[in-house]
C-alpha positions as CSV (number, residue, x, y, z in Angstrom):
1,M,1.3,9.2,63.6
2,G,-2.0,9.3,61.7
3,W,-2.0,13.0,61.0
4,A,1.5,13.1,59.4
5,W,0.1,13.3,55.9
6,L,-1.9,16.5,56.8
7,I,1.1,18.1,58.5
8,L,3.3,17.2,55.5
9,L,0.7,18.7,53.2
10,L,0.8,21.9,55.1
11,A,4.6,21.9,54.9
12,T,4.4,21.3,51.1
13,Y,1.9,24.0,50.4
14,P,4.5,26.8,50.1
15,W,6.0,24.9,47.2
16,L,2.6,24.7,45.6
17,L,2.0,28.4,46.2
18,G,5.4,29.3,44.7
19,A,4.6,27.2,41.6
20,D,1.2,28.9,41.3
21,L,2.8,32.3,41.5
22,A,5.5,31.3,39.0
23,G,2.7,29.9,36.7
24,D,0.9,33.2,37.0
25,T,4.0,35.1,36.0
26,L,4.4,32.9,33.0
27,A,0.7,33.1,32.0
28,S,1.5,35.3,29.1
29,S,3.5,32.5,27.5
30,S,0.8,29.9,28.5
31,L,3.3,27.8,30.5
32,V,2.3,26.3,33.8
33,V,5.0,25.5,36.5
34,F,3.9,22.1,37.7
35,V,5.3,20.6,40.9
36,S,2.5,18.3,42.1
37,G,4.1,15.2,40.8
38,T,7.5,16.1,42.4
39,C,5.8,16.5,45.8
40,L,4.8,12.8,45.8
41,I,8.3,11.3,45.7
42,A,9.6,11.8,49.3
43,P,6.3,11.0,51.0
44,S,5.9,7.8,49.0
45,R,9.1,6.5,50.6
46,R,8.1,7.1,54.2
47,L,4.4,7.3,54.6
48,K,2.1,4.3,54.9
49,R,0.0,3.6,51.8
50,W,-3.3,5.1,53.2
51,Q,-1.4,8.2,54.3
52,C,0.2,8.6,51.0
53,V,-3.1,8.3,49.2
54,L,-4.7,11.0,51.4
55,F,-1.6,13.2,50.8
56,A,-1.9,12.7,47.1
57,A,-5.6,13.5,47.1
58,G,-5.1,16.6,49.1
59,L,-2.3,17.6,46.8
60,G,-4.4,17.1,43.7
61,F,-7.4,19.0,45.0
62,L,-5.2,21.9,46.3
63,F,-3.5,22.3,43.0
64,E,-6.5,21.9,40.7
65,A,-8.7,24.3,42.7
66,R,-7.5,27.2,40.6
67,R,-7.3,25.4,37.3
68,P,-9.8,25.0,34.5
69,I,-9.9,21.2,34.4
70,P,-12.7,18.7,35.2
71,D,-13.0,18.1,39.0
72,G,-11.0,15.2,40.3
73,T,-8.9,14.6,37.3
74,L,-5.6,15.5,38.7
75,A,-6.4,14.2,42.2
76,L,-7.3,10.8,40.9
77,T,-4.2,10.7,38.8
78,L,-2.0,11.6,41.8
79,V,-3.8,9.0,43.9
80,A,-3.1,6.3,41.3
81,V,0.6,7.3,41.2
82,A,0.8,7.3,45.0
83,I,-0.6,3.8,45.1
84,F,2.0,2.7,42.5
85,L,4.9,4.4,44.3
86,S,4.0,3.2,47.7
87,S,3.7,-0.3,46.3
88,N,7.2,-0.1,44.7
89,R,9.3,1.7,47.3
90,P,12.5,-0.1,46.4
91,L,12.4,1.8,43.1
92,L,12.9,5.1,44.9
93,R,15.7,4.0,47.3
94,S,18.6,5.7,45.4
95,T,19.0,9.4,44.5
96,P,19.2,8.8,40.7
97,R,16.1,6.7,40.8
98,M,14.3,9.4,42.8
99,L,15.3,12.1,40.2
100,Q,14.1,9.9,37.4
101,G,10.9,9.2,39.3
102,A,10.3,12.9,39.9
103,A,10.7,13.7,36.2
104,V,8.5,10.8,35.1
105,V,5.7,11.4,37.6
106,N,5.8,15.2,37.1
107,V,5.6,14.8,33.3
108,G,2.9,12.2,33.5
109,A,0.7,14.2,35.8
110,C,1.3,17.4,33.7
111,L,0.3,15.5,30.6
112,V,-3.0,14.4,32.3
113,W,-3.6,18.0,33.5
114,Y,-2.8,19.4,30.0
115,L,-5.1,16.9,28.2
116,A,-7.9,17.6,30.8
117,A,-7.6,21.3,30.3
118,A,-7.7,20.8,26.5
119,F,-10.9,18.8,26.7
120,A,-12.5,21.4,29.0
121,S,-11.4,24.3,26.8
122,D,-13.4,25.7,23.8
123,A,-10.4,27.3,22.2
124,P,-9.0,26.0,18.9
125,S,-6.0,23.7,19.1
126,D,-3.7,25.4,16.6
127,G,-0.1,24.6,17.4
128,A,-1.1,22.5,20.5
129,A,1.5,19.8,19.8
130,G,4.4,22.2,20.0
131,H,3.1,23.8,23.1
132,L,2.4,20.4,24.7
133,F,6.1,19.4,24.0
134,G,7.3,22.6,25.6
135,Q,5.0,22.2,28.6
136,L,6.1,18.6,29.2
137,L,9.8,19.6,28.8
138,L,9.3,22.3,31.4
139,A,7.5,19.8,33.7
140,G,10.4,17.4,33.4
141,V,13.0,20.0,34.2
142,V,11.0,21.4,37.1
143,G,10.4,17.9,38.4
144,T,14.1,17.0,38.4
145,L,15.5,20.3,39.7
146,G,12.7,20.9,42.1
147,L,13.0,17.5,43.8
148,V,16.0,18.4,45.9
149,P,14.5,21.4,47.8
150,V,11.0,19.9,48.0
151,A,12.3,16.5,49.3
152,L,14.6,18.2,51.8
153,T,11.7,20.2,53.2
154,Q,9.4,17.1,53.3
155,N,12.1,14.9,54.8
156,A,12.9,17.5,57.5
157,V,9.2,17.6,58.5
158,M,8.9,13.8,58.5
159,D,12.1,13.6,60.6
160,R,10.7,16.2,63.0
161,L,7.5,14.1,63.3
162,G,9.6,11.0,64.0
163,L,8.3,9.0,61.0
164,P,10.5,5.9,60.4
165,P,11.1,4.7,56.8
166,A,8.2,2.6,55.6
167,P,8.8,-1.1,55.0
168,D,9.5,-2.1,51.4
169,V,6.5,-4.4,51.4
170,P,3.2,-2.5,51.6
């Protein structure tokens, strides 16, 4: 099914909206609740590579639309991660590896987002290293804990669409 990536993106959008609302709630502490990296794990296991790339690009542009970062930064990062994940599907076949992957991908994408926001900002960077560590720690925790409900939702949608597991060889 060629439109599976778009239907999956629409099913993932409530998680992105929830993360945006949680980020707005935590705005006074300058923390962002970041789930874009976590949302890539389950689709990378079942979608074809081109569908996974379109899903990642849509995910990146949906999330960064409200953020003060250079255009395309997060989307291109998520596309690169989607290409890597869809090329290495055996790495995500077990639950512990999926949890590790969610944490690593979410922290990496958050780091790119944070650095892009720092370059786009005119504000002084006093205490930025401590804030960066806290932000990356939060991204890792959210990535690990958020994988289960996000992946369950995404897998339910992919099962409903009748998508078979993708072959291990791209």
